[in-house]
C-alpha positions in Angstrom: -23.7 2.8 5.4 -21.6 0.0 4.8 -21.5 -1.2 1.0 -19.8 -4.5 0.3 -18.3 -4.2 -3.6 -16.6 -7.5 -5.2 -15.2 -8.8 -8.2 -15.1 -12.3 -8.9 -12.2 -14.6 -8.1 -13.5 -17.2 -9.8 -16.2 -17.0 -12.3 -19.7 -17.9 -10.3 -21.8 -21.1 -11.6 -25.1 -22.3 -11.1 -25.1 -25.0 -7.7 -28.5 -27.2 -7.0 -29.0 -27.6 -3.7 -28.1 -30.8 -2.2 -28.0 -31.9 1.7 -26.0 -34.2 3.2 -27.4 -37.5 4.2 -24.8 -38.4 6.7 -25.0 -37.0 10.0 -22.5 -34.5 10.9 -21.8 -31.7 13.1 -23.8 -28.4 13.5 -21.5 -24.8 13.0 -22.6 -21.5 13.0 -21.0 -19.1 10.5 -20.6 -15.8 11.7 -20.1 -13.5 8.9 -18.7 -10.0 9.5 -16.5 -7.2 8.4 -12.8 -6.3 9.6 -14.4 -4.4 12.4 -16.4 -7.1 13.7 -19.6 -5.6 12.8 -22.3 -8.3 11.3 -22.9 -8.6 7.6 -26.6 -8.2 7.6 -27.7 -10.1 4.9 -25.7 -12.7 2.5 -26.5 -15.9 1.0 -24.1 -18.7 1.1 -23.4 -21.7 -1.1 -21.2 -24.3 0.9 -19.3 -27.2 -1.1 -17.3 -30.4 -0.8 -13.6 -29.9 -1.6 -10.5 -31.9 -1.8 -7.4 -30.8 0.7 -6.2 -28.3 -1.9 -9.3 -26.6 -2.4 -10.2 -28.0 -5.4 -14.0 -28.8 -5.7 -15.7 -32.4 -5.5 -19.0 -34.2 -5.9 -22.0 -32.5 -5.1 -22.8 -29.5 -3.4 -23.6 -29.5 0.5 -25.9 -26.7 0.5 -27.0 -24.0 -1.6 -28.9 -20.9 -1.2 -27.9 -20.5 2.5 -29.7 -17.5 4.1 -27.0 -15.6 6.2 -29.4 -13.0 8.8 -28.0 -10.9 11.2 -24.6 -11.7 10.4 -25.1 -15.7 10.9 -25.8 -18.8 9.3 -26.4 -22.4 11.0 -25.9 -25.5 8.9 -24.8 -29.7 9.8 -22.3 -30.8 7.3 -20.2 -33.9 7.2 -16.5 -34.5 8.5 -15.0 -33.1 5.7 -13.4 -29.9 3.8 -15.3 -27.2 2.3 -15.3 -24.2 0.3 -17.7 -21.4 0.3 -19.3 -19.1 -2.2 -20.6 -15.5 -0.2 -23.6 -13.6 -2.5 -23.9 -10.0 -1.0 -25.7 -7.6 -2.6 -26.2 -9.7 -5.5 -22.4 -10.1 -6.5 -20.7 -13.5 -5.7 -17.5 -14.7 -4.6 -16.2 -17.8 -3.7 -13.3 -19.4 -1.2 -12.6 -23.3 -2.0 -10.9 -25.2 1.0 -11.2 -23.6 3.9 -13.5 -24.8 6.2 -12.2 -28.2 7.8 -15.2 -30.0 9.6 -14.6 -32.4 12.3 -15.1 -33.8 15.9 -12.6 -31.4 17.1 -13.5 -28.1 15.4 -15.2 -25.3 16.4 -18.6 -25.1 16.9 -18.6 -21.2 15.3 -16.5 -20.3 12.7 -16.0 -16.8 12.2 -15.9 -15.4 8.4 -14.6 -12.0 7.8 -15.1 -9.7 4.9 -13.8 -6.7 4.0 -16.7 -4.6 3.9 -15.7 -1.6 1.7 -17.0 1.4 3.6 -17.0 4.0 0.6 -15.4 7.3 1.6 -13.3 9.4 -1.1 -10.2 9.1 1.7 -10.3 5.6 1.8 -7.0 3.8 -0.2 -7.1 1.3 -2.7 -6.1 -1.2 -0.4 -8.1 -0.6 2.6 -11.8 -1.4 3.3 -11.9 1.2 5.8 -11.7 5.3 5.6 -9.3 6.7 7.8 -9.7 6.4 11.6 -8.1 10.2 11.9 -9.7 12.7 10.5 -7.8 16.6 10.0 -8.2 19.4 12.6 -6.1 22.0 10.7 -6.7 23.2 7.3 -4.9 21.8 4.2 -4.6 18.6 5.8 -5.5 15.3 3.7 -5.5 11.6 5.7 -6.1 8.6 3.6 -6.1 5.0 5.0 -3.7 2.7 3.3 -4.6 -0.9 5.0 -6.5 -1.8 8.0 -6.3 -4.9 10.1 -7.8 -8.1 8.4 -7.1 -6.6 4.9 -5.1 -8.8 2.9 -2.5 -8.4 -0.1 -1.1 -11.2 -2.2 2.5 -12.6 -0.1 5.3 -13.5 -1.2 4.0 -17.1 -1.7 1.4 -16.5 -3.5 -1.0 -16.6 -0.6 -2.8 -13.9 0.7 -1.2 -11.9 3.7 -2.8 -9.8 6.5 -2.1 -6.7 8.0 -2.5 -7.6 11.8 -2.6 -5.6 15.1 -0.7 -4.1 17.3 0.9 -1.6 14.1 3.4 0.7 15.9 7.0 1.9 14.4 7.6 2.5 10.6 10.3 2.8 8.4 10.3 3.2 4.7 12.7 3.1 1.6 12.5 4.0 -2.1 12.9 0.8 -4.4 13.7 3.0 -7.5 11.0 1.5 -9.5 7.7 3.3 -8.6 7.3 1.6 -5.3 8.8 1.8 -1.7 9.1 -0.7 1.0 7.5 -0.2 4.5 8.7 -2.0 7.5 6.2 -2.0 10.3 6.8 -3.3 14.0 3.8 -5.0 15.7 3.7 -4.4 19.6 2.2 -8.0 20.3 2.3 -8.9 23.8 3.6 -12.2 24.0 3.0 -12.5 27.9 -0.7 -12.6 27.2 -1.8 -16.2 25.6 -5.2 -15.0 24.3 -3.5 -12.5 22.4 -0.1 -13.9 21.2 -1.3 -13.5 17.6 0.1 -16.7 15.1 3.2 -18.3 14.9 5.0 -16.0 12.3 7.7 -16.9 10.0 10.6 -16.8 12.2 8.9 -19.7 14.4 7.2 -18.4 17.1 4.1 -16.1 18.5 4.3 -12.5 19.6 5.8 -9.4 18.2 7.2 -9.3 14.7 8.1 -7.3 12.0 6.1 -6.8 8.5 7.3 -5.3 5.4 5.1 -4.1 2.5 5.9 -2.8 -1.2 3.1 0.1 -2.0 3.0 2.0 -4.8 4.2 5.5 -4.6 1.1 7.2 -6.6 -1.6 4.9 -5.6 -0.7 4.0 -2.3 -1.9 0.4 -3.1 -0.5 -2.0 -1.2 1.3 -4.6 -4.0 2.3 -7.3 -1.3 3.5 -8.2 2.4 5.4 -10.7 4.1 7.4 -11.1 7.5 10.7 -9.5 7.9 12.4 -11.6 10.4 13.0 -15.1 9.5 15.9 -16.0 11.6 17.8 -14.6 14.9 21.5 -14.2 16.0 21.7 -14.2 19.3 24.6 -12.9 22.1 25.8 -15.8 24.1 26.7 -14.3 27.5 29.0 -17.2 28.7 31.0 -17.3 25.5 30.9 -13.5 25.1 30.0 -13.5 21.4 27.2 -14.3 19.3 25.8 -17.7 18.4 24.8 -18.9 15.1 21.2 -18.2 13.6 18.3 -19.6 15.4 14.3 -19.7 14.7 11.7 -20.2 17.3 12.7 -17.1 18.9 9.8 -14.8 21.0 9.7 -11.0 20.8 7.4 -9.1 22.9 5.8 -5.6 22.6 7.9 -3.9 19.6 7.4 -0.5 19.8 8.8 2.7 17.7 11.1 2.5 15.3 14.2 3.5 13.0 15.4 3.1 9.8 18.8 5.4 9.5 20.1 5.8 6.0 23.0 3.6 4.9 25.5 6.7 6.4 24.4 6.0 10.1 25.9 2.4 9.7 29.0 3.0 6.9 31.8 5.2 6.7 32.3 6.0 2.8 36.0 7.6 3.9 37.4 4.7 5.8 35.5 1.8 4.4 34.4 0.6 7.8 31.0 -0.5 8.6 27.7 -2.2 6.9 27.1 -0.7 3.8 23.4 -1.4 4.2 19.9 -0.6 6.4 19.5 -2.1 9.8 16.0 -1.7 11.1 15.8 -0.9 14.9 13.8 -1.7 17.6 13.5 -2.7 21.4 11.4 -4.9 23.5 9.5 -2.6 25.7 8.3 -5.8 28.2 10.3 -4.3 31.1 13.7 -3.5 32.4 15.2 -7.0 30.6 14.0 -5.8 27.2 16.3 -6.6 24.6 17.8 -4.2 21.7 17.5 -5.5 17.9 19.2 -4.7 14.4 16.7 -5.9 11.7 18.8 -6.7 8.1 16.7 -6.9 5.1 17.9 -10.5 4.4 15.8 -11.8 7.5 18.2 -11.7 9.8 17.9 -10.0 13.2 20.8 -9.5 15.4 20.5 -8.6 19.4 22.3 -5.8 20.5 23.5 -6.2 24.0 26.2 -3.3 24.3 22.9 -1.2 24.2 21.9 -2.4 27.4 19.0 -3.8 28.8 15.4 -1.4 29.2 11.9 -1.3 28.5 12.7 0.2 25.0 10.5 2.3 23.1 12.9 3.2 20.2 16.5 3.4 19.7 17.5 6.1 17.0 20.6 5.9 15.2 22.7 9.1 14.5 22.6 9.0 10.6 26.2 10.7 10.1 29.2 10.5 12.7 31.8 9.0 10.8 33.2 5.8 11.9 31.9 6.2 15.3 28.3 5.0 15.8 26.2 7.3 18.0 22.6 5.7 19.5 20.3 6.9 21.8 17.7 4.8 23.4 14.9 5.7 25.2 13.3 3.3 28.7 9.5 3.9 28.7 9.2 3.3 32.1 8.1 5.6 35.0 11.2 7.1 37.3 11.9 5.9 40.6 13.1 2.5 40.4 16.8 3.4 38.3 14.1 3.6 35.3 12.8 6.4 32.8 16.6 6.4 31.6 17.8 8.1 28.1 20.8 6.1 27.3 23.7 7.0 24.7 25.4 4.6 23.3 28.8 5.2 21.7 30.4 2.5 18.9 33.0 2.0 16.5 32.3 0.8 13.3 34.7 -2.4 12.2 35.6 -3.9 8.7 34.6 -7.7 9.7 32.2 -9.5 11.8 28.4 -9.7 11.2 26.3 -6.7 10.4 25.9 -5.6 13.8 29.6 -6.0 14.7 31.0 -4.0 11.2 27.9 -1.2 11.9 29.6 -0.5 15.2 26.8 -1.9 17.3 28.5 -4.2 19.6 31.9 -3.1 20.7 30.8 0.1 22.5 30.3 2.1 26.0 27.0 2.7 26.9 26.4 6.0 28.7 23.3 7.5 31.2 22.3 11.3 30.6 22.5 13.0 33.7 21.2 16.3 33.8 22.6 18.8 37.1 20.5 19.0 40.1 18.0 16.2 38.3 18.2 12.9 39.6 14.2 12.5 38.7 12.0 14.4 36.6 8.5 15.4 38.6 5.6 17.7 37.6 7.5 20.3 39.8 10.5 20.1 37.3 11.0 23.6 35.7 13.5 25.5 34.2 14.1 28.4 31.6 16.5 28.1 28.9 19.4 25.5 28.5 20.8 23.3 31.5 24.0 21.5 31.4 24.5 17.5 30.9 26.6 15.2 31.4 27.0 11.2 30.2 27.6 8.7 33.1 29.2 5.6 31.9 28.4 1.9 32.6 31.0 0.8 30.3 30.3 -2.5 28.4 27.0 -3.4 29.2 27.3 -6.6 27.0 26.8 -8.6 29.8 24.7 -6.6 32.4 21.4 -7.0 33.2 18.6 -4.8 33.2 18.5 -4.8 37.0 22.5 -4.3 37.2 21.6 -1.3 34.7 19.4 -0.2 37.2 21.3 0.0 40.3 23.9 1.9 38.7 21.4 4.6 37.6 20.5 5.3 41.0 24.1 4.8 42.6 25.2 7.0 39.7 22.7 9.8 39.9 21.8 9.3 36.2 18.2 11.6 35.5 15.1 9.4 35.5 12.6 10.8 33.6 8.9 10.5 33.2 8.5 7.5 30.5 11.2 8.8 27.7 9.2 8.0 24.7 9.9 8.3 21.1 12.7 10.6 19.9 14.4 12.0 16.8 17.9 13.9 15.3 17.5 17.4 13.9 17.9 16.9 9.9 19.5 20.0 10.0 21.9 20.5 12.9 23.7 17.2 13.6 24.2 17.9 17.0 20.4 18.2 18.3 18.2 15.4 19.4 14.2 15.7 20.9 12.5 13.9 22.8 9.2 13.4 25.0 8.5 12.4 28.2 4.7 11.0 28.1 4.1 11.0 31.7 0.5 10.2 32.8 -2.6 12.0 31.9 -3.0 13.9 35.0 1.2 14.4 35.0 2.8 17.1 32.7 4.0 15.4 29.1 7.0 17.2 27.9 9.0 17.7 25.0 12.9 18.1 25.5 15.9 19.5 23.3 19.5 17.8 23.7 22.1 19.6 22.3 25.7 18.0 22.4 29.0 20.0 22.2 30.0 17.7 19.6 28.0 14.8 18.2 31.1 12.9 17.3 32.5 13.3 21.1 29.0 12.4 22.9 31.0 12.1 26.0 31.6 15.8 26.2 27.9 16.6 27.3 26.0 19.4 26.2 22.7 21.3 27.3 19.2 20.1 27.7 16.3 22.6 27.3 12.4 21.9 28.1 10.5 23.0 25.1 7.0 22.3 26.3 6.5 22.5 29.9 3.3 19.8 30.2 0.5 22.7 30.4 0.1 23.8 26.7 -3.0 21.3 26.0 -1.5 18.2 24.9 -1.6 15.0 26.5 0.7 12.0 27.0 2.8 12.5 23.5 4.2 9.4 22.5 5.8 8.9 19.0 7.2 11.9 17.1 9.1 12.7 13.6 11.2 15.9 12.8 11.6 17.1 9.7 13.3 19.5 7.4 10.7 21.9 7.5 11.7 22.6 11.3 8.3 21.1 12.0 8.1 18.3 14.9 5.0 16.0 14.6 4.0 14.3 17.8 1.1 11.9 18.5 -0.7 11.1 21.5 -1.1 7.8 23.4 -3.9 8.5 26.4 -4.5 5.0 27.0 -7.7 3.8 28.1 -9.3 7.5 29.2 -12.0 9.1 27.7 -9.6 11.3 25.4 -10.0 11.7 21.6 -6.1 10.9 20.7 -4.6 14.0 18.6 -1.6 14.6 16.5 0.3 17.9 17.1 2.8 20.1 15.1 5.1 21.9 17.1 7.6 24.9 15.2 10.7 24.6 16.0 10.8 29.0 14.6 8.1 30.0 16.9 7.4 27.3 19.5 3.8 27.4 18.6 1.8 24.1 19.0 -1.0 23.6 16.7 -3.5 20.7 16.7 -3.2 18.7 13.1 -5.5 15.9 13.5 -7.6 13.7 16.2 -9.1 10.4 15.9 -12.8 10.2 14.3 -15.4 10.9 17.2 -17.5 8.5 15.2 -15.5 5.3 16.0 -13.6 6.8 19.3 -15.9 8.8 21.0 -18.6 6.4 23.1 -22.1 7.1 21.3 -20.3 7.4 18.4 -22.3 6.2 15.1 -19.7 3.2 14.2 -18.0 3.0 17.8 -15.1 0.7 18.2 -13.1 1.8 21.5 -12.2 4.8 23.5 -8.7 3.1 23.8 -7.0 4.5 20.8 -4.0 6.1 19.9 -1.7 6.9 16.5 1.5 5.8 16.7 5.1 5.2 14.1 5.1 8.7 12.7 7.5 9.4 10.1 8.4 11.6 7.4 7.9 10.2 3.6 8.7 13.4 1.8 11.7 11.7 -0.3 9.3 9.2 -1.2 5.9 10.5 -1.7 6.5 14.3 -1.9 7.2 17.2 0.6 4.4 17.3 3.2 3.8 13.7 3.6 3.7 11.1 6.7 3.0 7.7 6.9 1.7 6.6 10.7 -0.7 3.9 11.8 -3.1 3.3 14.5 -3.9 1.2 17.4 -7.7 0.6 17.8 -7.3 -1.4 21.4 -10.5 -3.9 20.8 -9.6 -7.3 21.3 -10.6 -9.1 17.7 -12.1 -12.5 17.8 -9.8 -14.1 15.0 -6.6 -14.6 17.3 -4.1 -13.8 14.5 -5.3 -9.9 13.9 -5.1 -9.5 17.8 -6.6 -5.9 17.7 -7.7 -3.5 15.5 -5.7 -1.0 13.8 -4.8 0.9 10.4 -2.0 2.1 8.4 -2.3 5.8 7.3 -0.7 8.5 5.1 -1.3 12.2 5.7 -0.4 15.3 4.3 0.2 18.5 6.2 1.3 21.8 4.9 4.2 24.0 5.8 3.9 26.0 8.6 3.9 29.6 8.5 7.6 30.8 9.3 9.1 27.0 9.2 12.8 26.5 7.9 13.8 27.4 4.2 12.6 24.1 2.0 14.8 22.0 -0.1 14.9 23.4 -3.8 13.4 21.0 -6.4 16.0 18.5 -8.0 18.0 18.9 -4.8 20.3 15.9 -4.7 19.6 13.1 -2.0 23.1 13.8 -0.6 22.2 17.4 0.1 18.8 16.9 1.4 20.0 14.1 3.7 23.3 14.7 4.7 22.4 14.9 8.1 19.3 12.6 7.6 15.8 12.5 9.4 16.5 9.0 10.3 13.4 7.5 9.3 13.3 7.0 5.4 15.8 7.3 2.9 15.9 7.2 -0.7 18.7 6.0 -2.6 18.8 8.2 -5.9 18.6 11.7 -6.5 15.4 13.7 -6.3 14.2 15.2 -9.5 11.7 18.0 -10.5 8.4 17.0 -11.7 7.7 18.1 -15.4 4.6 20.2 -16.2 1.8 18.9 -18.4 4.4 20.0 -21.3 7.2 17.7 -19.7 9.2 20.6 -18.8 10.6 20.9 -15.4 7.7 22.5 -13.3 8.7 26.4 -12.5 8.2 27.9 -9.4 4.3 29.6 -9.2 2.4 31.8 -7.3 -0.8 30.0 -8.1 -1.8 28.0 -4.2 -4.2 26.2 -6.3 -1.1 24.3 -8.1 0.4 23.3 -5.0 -1.9 22.5 -2.8 -2.3 18.6 -1.6 -4.1 16.0 -3.0 -7.1 17.1 -4.5 -10.2 14.3 -4.0 -13.6 14.4 -5.3 -15.3 15.2 -2.1 -14.1 17.1 1.1 -12.1 15.2 3.6 -14.3 15.3 7.0 -14.0 18.6 8.6 -12.4 19.1 11.9 -12.4 21.6 14.4 -9.8 24.8 13.0 -7.2 25.6 15.6 -5.0 27.3 13.0 -5.3 29.9 10.3 -4.7 28.2 6.8 -1.2 27.4 6.1 0.8 28.3 3.0 0.9 25.9 0.4 3.9 23.9 0.0 6.5 24.6 -3.1 6.2 22.8 -6.5 8.5 20.3 -6.9 9.0 16.7 -6.0 5.5 16.4 -4.2 3.7 13.5 -5.2 0.0 14.5 -5.5 -2.6 11.6 -5.4 -6.1 12.5 -5.8 -8.9 10.3 -5.9 -10.6 9.6 -9.3 -12.9 7.2 -8.6 -13.5 3.8 -6.8 -12.7 0.4 -9.1 -14.7 -2.7 -8.1 -12.0 -4.5 -5.7 -11.4 -7.9 -5.5 -12.9 -8.0 -1.8 -11.2 -10.8 0.0 -13.3 -13.3 2.1 -12.0 -14.3 5.5 -12.7 -17.6 6.6 -11.5 -19.2 10.1 -8.2 -17.1 9.6 -8.0 -17.8 6.1 -7.8 -15.1 3.7 -7.7 -13.9 0.1 -6.9 -10.7 -1.5 -7.9 -7.0 -1.1 -9.2 -4.5 -3.6 -8.6 -1.3 -5.5 -9.5 2.5 -5.9 -8.1 4.4 -8.8 -5.5 7.6 -8.3 -4.4 9.6 -10.6 -1.3 12.3 -10.4 -2.2 16.3 -10.7 0.8 16.2 -13.0 3.1 13.8 -15.1 5.8 12.2 -13.2 9.5 11.9 -13.9 11.2 8.7 -13.5 7.9 6.4 -12.5 
């Protein structure tokens, strides 16, 4: 049952009914929640405002009944505000409706209807779009497409579709920053979204500040403000510009600072760069996004239909990158690229980071020009690297011809990958294939990652017949586990999240999309075209076993800025039996991240969480003390596919159990304008050290 909970943004006031005498335009207000479900009953008051949203004159209408999600009125030209009453509670949004001869006949009014659920986060109007299928797993919604939080200019900032690759870092003040790709298709004008801060429609990167304890989203804004593009004719970078169009930013990588800066030599760029690329065909560009809002094109990495671009977290003065081309094989495509550059002492951040002076290579597996379902072998098989030389001024079409001529292996859609945080020479990636073809997990072992050109071996860890379908994004943890997400496309298959344990090769289902929303005939059905994406390990931020990921719910939203449905989520997964040894409580960040997982980084050392008496929490055999966040009521149950997993160790985990709902400031959205989002209270299960 949907329930709207609101608090007043402005104190309500009594308004006498008054109808304008002047002729005007008849408009219909369509009132719905962020999932486009009509709000069944409400009362609306419409009043005149000036251009700044201040109330002026008499009210035009009061006490208008909204039935079945609609109310039709005739209004003279002008600017109007609205007060909406739902379930006896009022809230007002002034100055958002402009009525004129060219204004639309139907004006959408989006209300983040709060759907009560113990796993709904404080800033999300909807519960999680996935449910656990493994004992001990907890999933919480953080933000849903259409929800809004304060923006940097004081105006509301909405989460829009199509959320994809993520990166996170600790701010050291009880919050963390999350960067999020939005995989918007620029090529389709009807779903290209709104003009963003960099001056163009299409794909972009959003930036969020989130409370580590409550998961409340404090504020949001666009990351990208300007671009520094490569000038092929001048063989150099141009001055920063705006209004650059991007398309389909998919998965992402936020490496630790050590990936771009060598402390020993002092060479490199001593800050973070958020890595991604365009998945728009063979001419897609790679980018590095600095935190000051400047984005740098990376022509030396080549042109491809990029799924992700993964930088090795620590290779000294060298910069080593693996890029994954998400296209089917056969046309000089489906390539695993390896880039080797040298860090510099001068230049812009991309140049200093060693991202624009190196050599591009392609992975060449002995005797395998094309992967197919018939491709099979046991154990490691040698690979070498085929050199494309300096790729800065080469087109994707030219690279494709070299791929074919050089016998570079073409895989069945290489998607996401990650460096092993425990073995610097190892890299994992998946190939998606199709619903009817074999989706596989691969392991690359370089002879020496500081000299990748020496080659190494490749192993097929999952052969494609173990039960998984169309694997897409993944993350690798220090526990020796790989979390893998499915993207089944427009197929009647509930997309899942899997865990692969490196120690024993066991594949287990962790979670699946909620059948109530994603199975035809479900109670709250949205679409059967769904996928989860962007999963990252945030153990160094939220505690051992915590992940962040998002959902792309591929239903078209009637608000053109929102594009499609989607959600940001947090998930706790207990460790697998027989997994890798765990870092000890209080182990320094340097020790924990010497090799780095690559997606998240913490700038200060971890510290043990004190017990209730203020001392350091000792190891305990009490499984209750080590369980993930407890909640008021159980999470939705799914099909168990494994035995209960052992509890994680005590130490730097953040427990986020729910204590109950607070009245949120629920946002009224009118014709694309927004206010604010609301809240749910959480508490720690024990005191935290250092906020």
